[in-house]
VEXKOLSE-415565 format. One record per residue (C-alpha): residue in one letter; x, y, z. Coordinates in steps of 0.2 Angstrom, whole numbers, padded with zeros to 4 digits, always signed. Layout:
AXYZ/...
***
This chain:
M+0255+0794+0659/D+0246+0806+0670/P+0233+0816+0660/E+0237+0832+0668/I+0256+0830+0664/S+0252+0825+0646/A+0241+0841+0644/R+0255+0852+0651/R+0267+0844+0639/E+0255+0847+0624/R+0253+0865+0629/L+0271+0868+0631/A+0275+0859+0614/R+0262+0870+0605/R+0270+0886+0613/T+0287+0880+0608/A+0282+0877+0590/Q+0274+0894+0589/E+0289+0902+0596/E+0301+0892+0584/L+0291+0894+0568/P+0298+0911+0563/A+0316+0904+0565/L+0312+0889+0555/L+0304+0900+0541/E+0320+0911+0541/V+0330+0895+0538/V+0319+0891+0523/G+0321+0909+0516/R+0340+0908+0518/Y+0342+0891+0509/A+0327+0891+0497/P+0337+0890+0481/D+0345+0873+0487/P+0333+0860+0493/G+0346+0850+0501/E+0354+0864+0511/M+0337+0870+0516/E+0332+0852+0523/D+0349+0851+0532/G+0347+0868+0539/L+0329+0864+0545/C+0335+0847+0553/T+0349+0856+0562/R+0337+0869+0569/L+0324+0856+0574/G+0338+0846+0582/E+0343+0861+0593/V+0325+0863+0598/M+0323+0845+0602/H+0339+0843+0612/R+0335+0859+0622/C+0317+0852+0626/D+0325+0835+0631/A+0338+0843+0643/D+0325+0855+0651/G+0313+0841+0654/G+0326+0830+0662/S+0329+0843+0676/D+0310+0845+0679/P+0304+0836+0695/D+0288+0830+0688/R+0294+0830+0670/S+0280+0840+0664/R+0292+0850+0654/Y+0299+0835+0645/L+0295+0835+0627/E+0300+0819+0617/P+0306+0822+0599/D+0289+0815+0592/R+0279+0828+0602/V+0290+0842+0596/L+0289+0837+0578/G+0271+0835+0580/A+0268+0852+0587/V+0279+0860+0573/T+0269+0850+0560/S+0252+0857+0568/A+0259+0875+0568/V+0264+0873+0549/I+0247+0866+0545/E+0238+0880+0554/A+0249+0893+0545/L+0245+0886+0528/G+0227+0880+0530/A+0218+0893+0540/P+0199+0888+0541/G+0189+0896+0528/A+0203+0905+0519/T+0205+0904+0501/P+0223+0906+0496/Q+0229+0912+0479/A+0242+0904+0468/A+0253+0919+0470/D+0253+0917+0489/F+0264+0901+0486/E+0276+0909+0474/P+0293+0916+0480/G+0290+0931+0491/G+0272+0926+0493/T+0265+0925+0511/L+0263+0906+0510/A+0280+0902+0501/A+0290+0899+0516/P+0277+0889+0526/W+0274+0878+0510/R+0293+0874+0508/L+0293+0870+0527/W+0278+0859+0525/E+0287+0850+0510/V+0303+0846+0521/L+0292+0840+0536/R+0283+0829+0524/E+0299+0821+0519/I+0306+0818+0537/A+0291+0815+0548/P+0285+0798+0553/D+0271+0791+0544/A+0257+0797+0555/Q+0262+0815+0554/A+0267+0813+0536/H+0249+0808+0533/A+0242+0823+0541/L+0253+0834+0530/Y+0247+0825+0514/G+0230+0828+0520/L+0233+0846+0521/E+0239+0846+0503/E+0223+0838+0497/E+0212+0851+0507/L+0222+0865+0499/R+0220+0858+0482/S+0201+0858+0485/R+0200+0876+0490/L+0213+0883+0478/A+0207+0886+0460/A+0224+0887+0453/P+0237+0873+0454/L+0248+0872+0469/P+0267+0873+0466/E+0274+0857+0461/S+0280+0847+0477/T+0295+0836+0476/V+0295+0818+0483/R+0311+0809+0489/R+0314+0792+0481/A+0327+0779+0486/S+0338+0772+0473/A+0335+0753+0475/D+0352+0748+0467/S+0363+0760+0477/L+0363+0751+0494/L+0381+0748+0500/W+0388+0743+0517/A+0404+0740+0526/C+0409+0733+0543/D+0424+0734+0554/G+0436+0721+0559/Y+0426+0716+0574/Q+0411+0713+0563/S+0399+0723+0574/R+0401+0741+0568/F+0393+0745+0551/L+0391+0759+0538/I+0375+0758+0528/T+0373+0770+0514/A+0361+0773+0499/A+0357+0786+0487/F+0341+0797+0487/E+0335+0809+0474/R+0324+0824+0477/A+0321+0839+0466/G+0334+0833+0454/Q+0347+0832+0467/V+0355+0815+0471/R+0364+0813+0488/S+0370+0798+0498/Y+0363+0796+0516/A+0374+0786+0528/W+0370+0777+0545/D+0384+0773+0556/V+0377+0758+0566/D+0385+0752+0582/A+0379+0734+0587/C+0389+0732+0603/G+0377+0738+0616/Y+0360+0731+0621/E+0353+0734+0604/A+0359+0741+0587/V+0360+0760+0588/T+0363+0773+0575/V+0377+0784+0582/A+0379+0795+0567/A+0369+0799+0551/G+0368+0811+0538/F+0369+0816+0519/F+0385+0815+0510/S+0390+0820+0492/S+0394+0802+0489/S+0395+0785+0497/E+0414+0785+0496/A+0414+0802+0506/A+0403+0794+0519/F+0415+0779+0520/E+0431+0789+0522/Q+0422+0799+0536/W+0416+0782+0544/Q+0434+0775+0543/S+0441+0790+0552/A+0428+0789+0566/V+0429+0770+0569/G+0448+0770+0568/V+0461+0765+0555/D+0466+0748+0562/A+0449+0742+0565/T+0444+0747+0547/A+0460+0742+0538/T+0451+0728+0529/S+0434+0736+0527/A+0427+0740+0510/L+0410+0746+0503/A+0401+0732+0495/P+0383+0729+0488/V+0371+0719+0499/E+0370+0704+0489/D+0362+0689+0498/D+0346+0688+0508/A+0354+0685+0525/H+0364+0701+0523/R+0348+0710+0517/R+0339+0704+0533/L+0353+0710+0544/V+0354+0727+0535/A+0335+0729+0538/A+0337+0724+0556/L+0352+0737+0559/L+0343+0752+0552/P+0334+0763+0564/D+0315+0759+0566/V+0301+0771+0570/E+0293+0757+0579/G+0309+0751+0588/F+0314+0751+0606/G+0310+0766+0617/R+0323+0780+0617/M+0338+0777+0629/G+0340+0796+0630/G+0356+0806+0629/E+0357+0810+0610/S+0368+0825+0605/V+0362+0839+0595/E+0369+0832+0580/Q+0360+0815+0583/M+0344+0824+0587/A+0345+0833+0570/E+0344+0817+0561/Y+0332+0808+0574/H+0317+0808+0562/R+0325+0809+0545/S+0336+0794+0548/R+0321+0784+0553/R+0310+0790+0539/L+0324+0786+0526/A+0327+0769+0533/Q+0309+0766+0532/S+0310+0771+0513/L+0325+0760+0510/R+0317+0745+0518/A+0303+0747+0506/T+0314+0746+0490/P+0314+0729+0481/G+0332+0724+0487/L+0326+0724+0506/A+0307+0722+0505/Q+0309+0706+0494/A+0322+0697+0504/S+0317+0679+0508/P+0312+0675+0526/A+0324+0667+0538/S+0325+0648+0536/E+0324+0635+0550/D+0343+0637+0552/D+0341+0655+0558/P+0353+0657+0572/G+0340+0665+0584/P+0330+0651+0592/G+0340+0643+0606/L+0356+0653+0601/Q+0361+0658+0618/Q+0359+0641+0626/R+0369+0633+0612/Q+0383+0645+0613/A+0384+0644+0632/T+0385+0625+0631/R+0399+0626+0618/F+0409+0639+0628/A+0407+0628+0644/D+0413+0613+0634/W+0428+0623+0627/L+0433+0629+0644/A+0432+0612+0652/A+0443+0605+0638/R+0456+0619+0641/E+0455+0620+0660/P+0447+0604+0667/E+0453+0608+0684/R+0446+0626+0685/D+0438+0629+0702/L+0422+0639+0701/A+0411+0644+0715/F+0396+0642+0704/D+0391+0629+0691/I+0399+0632+0675/G+0383+0629+0665/E+0374+0643+0676/L+0388+0655+0673/A+0389+0652+0655/A+0371+0654+0652/E+0370+0671+0662/L+0385+0677+0652/A+0377+0672+0636/D+0361+0681+0641/T+0370+0697+0645/W+0381+0696+0630/A+0366+0694+0618/G+0355+0709+0623/A+0343+0713+0609/A+0356+0715+0595/P+0353+0704+0579/A+0357+0686+0583/E+0370+0685+0569/L+0381+0697+0579/F+0382+0687+0595/L+0400+0681+0591/T+0408+0698+0591/C+0419+0706+0605/S+0424+0724+0601/P+0433+0733+0615/H+0418+0744+0620/R+0406+0729+0619/V+0417+0721+0632/A+0417+0737+0642/A+0398+0739+0641/K+0394+0721+0645/I+0405+0722+0661/H+0395+0738+0666/S+0379+0727+0663/L+0385+0713+0673/R+0390+0724+0688/G+0373+0733+0687/F+0362+0717+0687/Y+0370+0703+0697/L+0376+0701+0715/E+0394+0705+0719/D+0400+0687+0722/F+0391+0680+0706/T+0398+0695+0696/A+0415+0691+0702/E+0414+0674+0695/L+0407+0680+0678/L+0421+0692+0677/K+0434+0679+0680/L+0427+0670+0665/L+0426+0685+0653/P+0444+0684+0646/H+0441+0666+0642/W+0424+0671+0634/V+0432+0684+0623/R+0446+0672+0618/W+0433+0659+0613/I+0424+0671+0602/A+0440+0677+0594/E+0445+0659+0591/Q+0428+0655+0582/T+0428+0670+0571/A+0447+0671+0567/L+0449+0688+0575/P+0466+0695+0571/D+0478+0695+0587/H+0480+0714+0587/L+0461+0717+0588/L+0459+0703+0601/E+0472+0711+0612/R+0462+0728+0612/S+0447+0719+0618/L+0456+0709+0631/A+0463+0725+0638/Y+0445+0730+0643/C+0442+0714+0653/D+0450+0723+0668/G+0434+0733+0670/R+0439+0750+0663/T+0426+0760+0654/H+0428+0765+0636/P+0434+0783+0636/A+0421+0788+0623/Q+0407+0781+0634/G+0409+0792+0649/S+0413+0788+0667/G+0400+0774+0668/D+0397+0776+0687/R+0378+0774+0684/E+0375+0774+0665/L+0385+0774+0649/N+0383+0785+0634/W+0375+0772+0623/Y+0375+0785+0608/A+0394+0788+0609/R+0403+0786+0593/C+0417+0775+0599/P+0433+0773+0590/E+0438+0754+0590/
***
């Protein structure tokens, strides 16, 4: 990145954080009696700020006003550290009590510590150690969130590519269930919605409504019981160190941007996920695309031996398999939801030359039927997917003229 642009972004981020600090502290005061509501309110406010910064920067010619979520949160973190730890100051215990000058910044510090990525969280913990060394009286007790290792549940839709993952977390004596709605139909698995619920059952009901009654008619919340499923859940959860942002998140998605990743990180560290056995030599990943391309080509040749193709079937099948795979977990290769079909057509048209794309699109309905046959997909769900083989864009993902909305919460 251009150092001058980076410096401008840093200055803008610091100024934005200072301007927003009073509003964030006001949220703390409004919801102080309820730690859960206070955290939710702060995440909402931060989401609004990050979304505005993202939108403002997108229209800036040199993008010097573009503030990515991590930069915004980092600047807010620095502002709170400055508010609490003025160099040379000796705060008193009364300053941290309700109504004290540092009570609201302390509670904001506590929330940021629980939602920030590790690097920023370490800086926040460092401030606590420094304050304890400067303050003769004890600091107020700070509450740490803990994941319940045995509360992990999941569900998937009829296409086997849309997932609900939920787990209980306890903080300050309050237990709430956090849920991730994960869509694995695009290039990579994306969390399209996340947030706290009163229970996993409440999250499941809301997820069923969002995904659709027909697609979730046979879905059920269940424990994650074997190692293969534990590895898949760990792969589906959002990752702080994952792919770069695709951009286009809504305000609601920005509000959970950091919290969803931090809680996923915490959940991965619980015994259930952290101790899963490594993948065996039978892992579907290595060579998967080529094996499936060959199987499809053989399946098609047996069905339509006289089919006339302008290109070699092996080449066509290999390219189709490569596009279909993306970066989603290999276990989900054989899935064909309606908007996965629509998204892959968009990718094919944007990457290959017109003549080659036309041949791939001729094969696509057969590809979808082949997947459905292998996975015993019910006919009524298959018909929905086949309908999108004509090239239409899924209505939830936008016009698709240049780019789809990869964060859309698509009903199936």
